[in-house]
Biotite code that builds the C-alpha atoms (Angstrom):
import biotite.structure as struc

atoms = struc.array([
    struc.Atom([0.228, -7.373, -6.091], chain_id="A", res_id=1, res_name="MET", atom_name="CA", element="C"),
    struc.Atom([3.610, -8.870, -5.862], chain_id="A", res_id=2, res_name="PHE", atom_name="CA", element="C"),
    struc.Atom([5.907, -9.839, -3.046], chain_id="A", res_id=3, res_name="SER", atom_name="CA", element="C"),
    struc.Atom([9.520, -8.780, -3.422], chain_id="A", res_id=4, res_name="LEU", atom_name="CA", element="C"),
    struc.Atom([12.381, -10.289, -1.474], chain_id="A", res_id=5, res_name="THR", atom_name="CA", element="C"),
    struc.Atom([15.621, -8.291, -1.671], chain_id="A", res_id=6, res_name="CYS", atom_name="CA", element="C"),
    struc.Atom([18.784, -9.521, -3.338], chain_id="A", res_id=7, res_name="SER", atom_name="CA", element="C"),
    struc.Atom([21.122, -6.875, -4.734], chain_id="A", res_id=8, res_name="TYR", atom_name="CA", element="C"),
    struc.Atom([23.330, -7.204, -7.803], chain_id="A", res_id=9, res_name="GLY", atom_name="CA", element="C"),
    struc.Atom([25.330, -4.377, -9.424], chain_id="A", res_id=10, res_name="ALA", atom_name="CA", element="C"),
    struc.Atom([25.251, -0.915, -7.829], chain_id="A", res_id=11, res_name="ALA", atom_name="CA", element="C"),
    struc.Atom([21.962, 0.135, -9.434], chain_id="A", res_id=12, res_name="ASN", atom_name="CA", element="C"),
    struc.Atom([20.441, -3.252, -10.185], chain_id="A", res_id=13, res_name="SER", atom_name="CA", element="C"),
    struc.Atom([18.693, -5.621, -7.838], chain_id="A", res_id=14, res_name="PHE", atom_name="CA", element="C"),
    struc.Atom([16.743, -8.847, -8.061], chain_id="A", res_id=15, res_name="PHE", atom_name="CA", element="C"),
    struc.Atom([13.453, -9.730, -6.441], chain_id="A", res_id=16, res_name="ARG", atom_name="CA", element="C"),
    struc.Atom([11.464, -12.886, -6.019], chain_id="A", res_id=17, res_name="ASN", atom_name="CA", element="C"),
    struc.Atom([8.024, -11.836, -7.225], chain_id="A", res_id=18, res_name="VAL", atom_name="CA", element="C"),
    struc.Atom([4.727, -13.300, -6.015], chain_id="A", res_id=19, res_name="LEU", atom_name="CA", element="C"),
    struc.Atom([1.755, -12.009, -7.976], chain_id="A", res_id=20, res_name="LEU", atom_name="CA", element="C"),
    struc.Atom([-1.370, -11.703, -5.853], chain_id="A", res_id=21, res_name="LEU", atom_name="CA", element="C"),
    struc.Atom([-4.673, -11.254, -7.625], chain_id="A", res_id=22, res_name="LYS", atom_name="CA", element="C"),
    struc.Atom([-7.708, -9.445, -6.216], chain_id="A", res_id=23, res_name="ASN", atom_name="CA", element="C"),
    struc.Atom([-9.251, -12.786, -5.282], chain_id="A", res_id=24, res_name="SER", atom_name="CA", element="C"),
    struc.Atom([-6.144, -13.574, -3.169], chain_id="A", res_id=25, res_name="ASP", atom_name="CA", element="C"),
    struc.Atom([-6.519, -10.431, -1.034], chain_id="A", res_id=26, res_name="LEU", atom_name="CA", element="C"),
    struc.Atom([-8.552, -10.385, 2.182], chain_id="A", res_id=27, res_name="PRO", atom_name="CA", element="C"),
    struc.Atom([-10.324, -7.102, 2.936], chain_id="A", res_id=28, res_name="ARG", atom_name="CA", element="C"),
    struc.Atom([-11.275, -5.999, 6.437], chain_id="A", res_id=29, res_name="ILE", atom_name="CA", element="C"),
    struc.Atom([-13.016, -2.679, 7.174], chain_id="A", res_id=30, res_name="ASN", atom_name="CA", element="C"),
    struc.Atom([-12.000, -1.258, 3.793], chain_id="A", res_id=31, res_name="GLY", atom_name="CA", element="C"),
    struc.Atom([-8.318, -2.169, 4.241], chain_id="A", res_id=32, res_name="GLN", atom_name="CA", element="C"),
    struc.Atom([-6.493, -4.632, 1.969], chain_id="A", res_id=33, res_name="VAL", atom_name="CA", element="C"),
    struc.Atom([-4.650, -7.248, 4.034], chain_id="A", res_id=34, res_name="TYR", atom_name="CA", element="C"),
    struc.Atom([-1.716, -9.468, 3.173], chain_id="A", res_id=35, res_name="VAL", atom_name="CA", element="C"),
    struc.Atom([-2.650, -13.143, 2.749], chain_id="A", res_id=36, res_name="PRO", atom_name="CA", element="C"),
    struc.Atom([-1.245, -15.396, 5.474], chain_id="A", res_id=37, res_name="THR", atom_name="CA", element="C"),
    struc.Atom([2.135, -17.072, 5.035], chain_id="A", res_id=38, res_name="GLN", atom_name="CA", element="C"),
    struc.Atom([0.325, -20.354, 4.418], chain_id="A", res_id=39, res_name="SER", atom_name="CA", element="C"),
    struc.Atom([-1.885, -18.786, 1.728], chain_id="A", res_id=40, res_name="GLU", atom_name="CA", element="C"),
    struc.Atom([1.130, -17.159, 0.033], chain_id="A", res_id=41, res_name="ARG", atom_name="CA", element="C"),
    struc.Atom([3.011, -20.453, 0.144], chain_id="A", res_id=42, res_name="SER", atom_name="CA", element="C"),
    struc.Atom([0.107, -22.251, -1.516], chain_id="A", res_id=43, res_name="THR", atom_name="CA", element="C"),
    struc.Atom([0.050, -19.669, -4.325], chain_id="A", res_id=44, res_name="ILE", atom_name="CA", element="C"),
    struc.Atom([3.848, -19.725, -4.707], chain_id="A", res_id=45, res_name="ARG", atom_name="CA", element="C"),
    struc.Atom([4.027, -23.530, -4.889], chain_id="A", res_id=46, res_name="ASN", atom_name="CA", element="C"),
    struc.Atom([1.163, -23.978, -7.381], chain_id="A", res_id=47, res_name="ASN", atom_name="CA", element="C"),
    struc.Atom([3.063, -24.079, -10.681], chain_id="A", res_id=48, res_name="VAL", atom_name="CA", element="C"),
    struc.Atom([-0.182, -24.019, -12.700], chain_id="A", res_id=49, res_name="GLN", atom_name="CA", element="C"),
    struc.Atom([-1.112, -20.583, -11.317], chain_id="A", res_id=50, res_name="LEU", atom_name="CA", element="C"),
    struc.Atom([2.132, -19.048, -12.669], chain_id="A", res_id=51, res_name="GLU", atom_name="CA", element="C"),
    struc.Atom([2.085, -16.363, -9.955], chain_id="A", res_id=52, res_name="GLN", atom_name="CA", element="C"),
    struc.Atom([5.675, -16.733, -8.698], chain_id="A", res_id=53, res_name="TYR", atom_name="CA", element="C"),
    struc.Atom([8.974, -15.903, -10.381], chain_id="A", res_id=54, res_name="LYS", atom_name="CA", element="C"),
    struc.Atom([12.433, -15.993, -8.813], chain_id="A", res_id=55, res_name="ARG", atom_name="CA", element="C"),
    struc.Atom([15.126, -13.347, -9.311], chain_id="A", res_id=56, res_name="LYS", atom_name="CA", element="C"),
    struc.Atom([13.316, -10.833, -11.505], chain_id="A", res_id=57, res_name="VAL", atom_name="CA", element="C"),
    struc.Atom([15.805, -8.074, -12.357], chain_id="A", res_id=58, res_name="GLY", atom_name="CA", element="C"),
    struc.Atom([15.096, -4.412, -11.664], chain_id="A", res_id=59, res_name="PHE", atom_name="CA", element="C"),
    struc.Atom([17.215, -1.277, -11.813], chain_id="A", res_id=60, res_name="ASP", atom_name="CA", element="C"),
    struc.Atom([17.121, 1.773, -9.542], chain_id="A", res_id=61, res_name="ALA", atom_name="CA", element="C"),
    struc.Atom([16.784, 4.040, -12.589], chain_id="A", res_id=62, res_name="SER", atom_name="CA", element="C"),
    struc.Atom([13.711, 2.253, -13.984], chain_id="A", res_id=63, res_name="MET", atom_name="CA", element="C"),
    struc.Atom([10.676, 4.447, -14.664], chain_id="A", res_id=64, res_name="SER", atom_name="CA", element="C"),
    struc.Atom([7.113, 3.433, -13.798], chain_id="A", res_id=65, res_name="SER", atom_name="CA", element="C"),
    struc.Atom([6.563, 2.412, -17.432], chain_id="A", res_id=66, res_name="ASP", atom_name="CA", element="C"),
    struc.Atom([9.719, 0.291, -17.445], chain_id="A", res_id=67, res_name="MET", atom_name="CA", element="C"),
    struc.Atom([8.616, -1.495, -14.258], chain_id="A", res_id=68, res_name="ILE", atom_name="CA", element="C"),
    struc.Atom([5.132, -2.000, -15.704], chain_id="A", res_id=69, res_name="ARG", atom_name="CA", element="C"),
    struc.Atom([6.647, -3.499, -18.884], chain_id="A", res_id=70, res_name="ASN", atom_name="CA", element="C"),
    struc.Atom([8.957, -5.751, -16.868], chain_id="A", res_id=71, res_name="LYS", atom_name="CA", element="C"),
    struc.Atom([6.040, -7.048, -14.779], chain_id="A", res_id=72, res_name="LEU", atom_name="CA", element="C"),
    struc.Atom([3.805, -7.551, -17.823], chain_id="A", res_id=73, res_name="GLU", atom_name="CA", element="C"),
    struc.Atom([6.645, -9.442, -19.520], chain_id="A", res_id=74, res_name="GLU", atom_name="CA", element="C"),
    struc.Atom([7.169, -11.581, -16.403], chain_id="A", res_id=75, res_name="THR", atom_name="CA", element="C"),
    struc.Atom([3.441, -12.137, -15.808], chain_id="A", res_id=76, res_name="PHE", atom_name="CA", element="C"),
    struc.Atom([1.463, -12.039, -19.085], chain_id="A", res_id=77, res_name="PRO", atom_name="CA", element="C"),
    struc.Atom([-1.721, -12.077, -16.958], chain_id="A", res_id=78, res_name="TYR", atom_name="CA", element="C"),
    struc.Atom([-1.061, -8.390, -16.193], chain_id="A", res_id=79, res_name="LEU", atom_name="CA", element="C"),
    struc.Atom([-1.222, -7.195, -19.803], chain_id="A", res_id=80, res_name="LYS", atom_name="CA", element="C"),
    struc.Atom([-4.031, -4.692, -20.314], chain_id="A", res_id=81, res_name="ASN", atom_name="CA", element="C"),
    struc.Atom([-4.942, -4.769, -16.605], chain_id="A", res_id=82, res_name="ARG", atom_name="CA", element="C"),
    struc.Atom([-4.724, -2.053, -13.960], chain_id="A", res_id=83, res_name="ARG", atom_name="CA", element="C"),
    struc.Atom([-2.293, -2.672, -11.132], chain_id="A", res_id=84, res_name="PHE", atom_name="CA", element="C"),
    struc.Atom([-0.304, -0.673, -8.617], chain_id="A", res_id=85, res_name="SER", atom_name="CA", element="C"),
    struc.Atom([2.388, -1.018, -5.966], chain_id="A", res_id=86, res_name="CYS", atom_name="CA", element="C"),
    struc.Atom([2.076, -0.804, -2.197], chain_id="A", res_id=87, res_name="ALA", atom_name="CA", element="C"),
    struc.Atom([4.144, -1.336, 0.937], chain_id="A", res_id=88, res_name="ALA", atom_name="CA", element="C"),
    struc.Atom([3.351, -3.735, 3.756], chain_id="A", res_id=89, res_name="VAL", atom_name="CA", element="C"),
    struc.Atom([2.470, -2.367, 7.194], chain_id="A", res_id=90, res_name="VAL", atom_name="CA", element="C"),
    struc.Atom([2.404, -4.643, 10.243], chain_id="A", res_id=91, res_name="LYS", atom_name="CA", element="C"),
    struc.Atom([-0.991, -4.420, 11.997], chain_id="A", res_id=92, res_name="VAL", atom_name="CA", element="C"),
    struc.Atom([-0.264, -6.843, 14.834], chain_id="A", res_id=93, res_name="ASP", atom_name="CA", element="C"),
    struc.Atom([1.753, -9.990, 15.471], chain_id="A", res_id=94, res_name="GLN", atom_name="CA", element="C"),
    struc.Atom([-0.439, -12.048, 13.148], chain_id="A", res_id=95, res_name="ASP", atom_name="CA", element="C"),
    struc.Atom([-1.437, -9.706, 10.339], chain_id="A", res_id=96, res_name="SER", atom_name="CA", element="C"),
    struc.Atom([-0.213, -7.058, 7.916], chain_id="A", res_id=97, res_name="SER", atom_name="CA", element="C"),
    struc.Atom([-2.005, -4.784, 5.469], chain_id="A", res_id=98, res_name="ARG", atom_name="CA", element="C"),
    struc.Atom([-1.048, -2.933, 2.316], chain_id="A", res_id=99, res_name="PHE", atom_name="CA", element="C"),
    struc.Atom([-0.222, 0.790, 2.379], chain_id="A", res_id=100, res_name="GLU", atom_name="CA", element="C"),
    struc.Atom([-0.454, 2.513, -1.005], chain_id="A", res_id=101, res_name="PHE", atom_name="CA", element="C"),
    struc.Atom([1.309, 5.774, 0.047], chain_id="A", res_id=102, res_name="HIS", atom_name="CA", element="C"),
    struc.Atom([-1.427, 7.951, -1.452], chain_id="A", res_id=103, res_name="GLY", atom_name="CA", element="C"),
    struc.Atom([-3.293, 6.992, -4.573], chain_id="A", res_id=104, res_name="SER", atom_name="CA", element="C"),
    struc.Atom([-2.302, 3.605, -6.027], chain_id="A", res_id=105, res_name="PRO", atom_name="CA", element="C"),
    struc.Atom([0.522, 3.804, -8.594], chain_id="A", res_id=106, res_name="HIS", atom_name="CA", element="C"),
    struc.Atom([3.514, 1.923, -9.983], chain_id="A", res_id=107, res_name="ILE", atom_name="CA", element="C"),
    struc.Atom([6.701, 2.949, -8.212], chain_id="A", res_id=108, res_name="TRP", atom_name="CA", element="C"),
    struc.Atom([9.807, 3.950, -10.059], chain_id="A", res_id=109, res_name="ARG", atom_name="CA", element="C"),
    struc.Atom([12.801, 1.664, -9.462], chain_id="A", res_id=110, res_name="GLY", atom_name="CA", element="C"),
    struc.Atom([14.517, 4.003, -6.998], chain_id="A", res_id=111, res_name="LYS", atom_name="CA", element="C"),
    struc.Atom([11.382, 4.363, -4.855], chain_id="A", res_id=112, res_name="ASN", atom_name="CA", element="C"),
    struc.Atom([10.745, 0.651, -5.133], chain_id="A", res_id=113, res_name="ASN", atom_name="CA", element="C"),
    struc.Atom([14.186, -0.105, -3.727], chain_id="A", res_id=114, res_name="GLN", atom_name="CA", element="C"),
    struc.Atom([14.245, 2.618, -1.028], chain_id="A", res_id=115, res_name="GLU", atom_name="CA", element="C"),
    struc.Atom([10.686, 2.396, 0.309], chain_id="A", res_id=116, res_name="GLN", atom_name="CA", element="C"),
    struc.Atom([10.669, -1.380, 0.428], chain_id="A", res_id=117, res_name="ASN", atom_name="CA", element="C"),
    struc.Atom([13.889, -2.524, 2.051], chain_id="A", res_id=118, res_name="LYS", atom_name="CA", element="C"),
    struc.Atom([11.930, -5.155, 3.965], chain_id="A", res_id=119, res_name="GLY", atom_name="CA", element="C"),
    struc.Atom([10.376, -8.363, 2.778], chain_id="A", res_id=120, res_name="GLN", atom_name="CA", element="C"),
    struc.Atom([7.659, -7.064, 0.482], chain_id="A", res_id=121, res_name="PHE", atom_name="CA", element="C"),
    struc.Atom([6.666, -4.764, -2.306], chain_id="A", res_id=122, res_name="CYS", atom_name="CA", element="C"),
    struc.Atom([3.179, -5.863, -3.256], chain_id="A", res_id=123, res_name="PRO", atom_name="CA", element="C"),
    struc.Atom([1.392, -5.209, -6.498], chain_id="A", res_id=124, res_name="LEU", atom_name="CA", element="C"),
    struc.Atom([-2.360, -4.833, -6.244], chain_id="A", res_id=125, res_name="HIS", atom_name="CA", element="C"),
    struc.Atom([-4.322, -5.695, -9.368], chain_id="A", res_id=126, res_name="ILE", atom_name="CA", element="C"),
    struc.Atom([-7.345, -3.495, -9.985], chain_id="A", res_id=127, res_name="GLY", atom_name="CA", element="C"),
    struc.Atom([-10.659, -4.668, -11.300], chain_id="A", res_id=128, res_name="GLY", atom_name="CA", element="C"),
])
């Protein structure tokens, strides 16, 4: 899973700060996948050895699912030959949020990625 923070460039391009979250980073409660706390995300982001955070990764609104997959695999070699998918973040209460996969897990195309996730996050959940 990855966290995306918006920063727009040219008309169709935009940049995101990407935080890769692995299965082991994701709390699960009653079958729902929850967002790690701010403190947990900060620990992951600041641990240079984990290589799970990249600043200003470039995307384009016209990117296909395969193009986004390739971009993420290029940015995070850990993802090569692994299953992963995108999700949105839904606030559960004041202290917690969970991931919403909008149907079956999949990689969003660039346009969907930009439109459905205007907020703070676009997570990427790693399968298996």
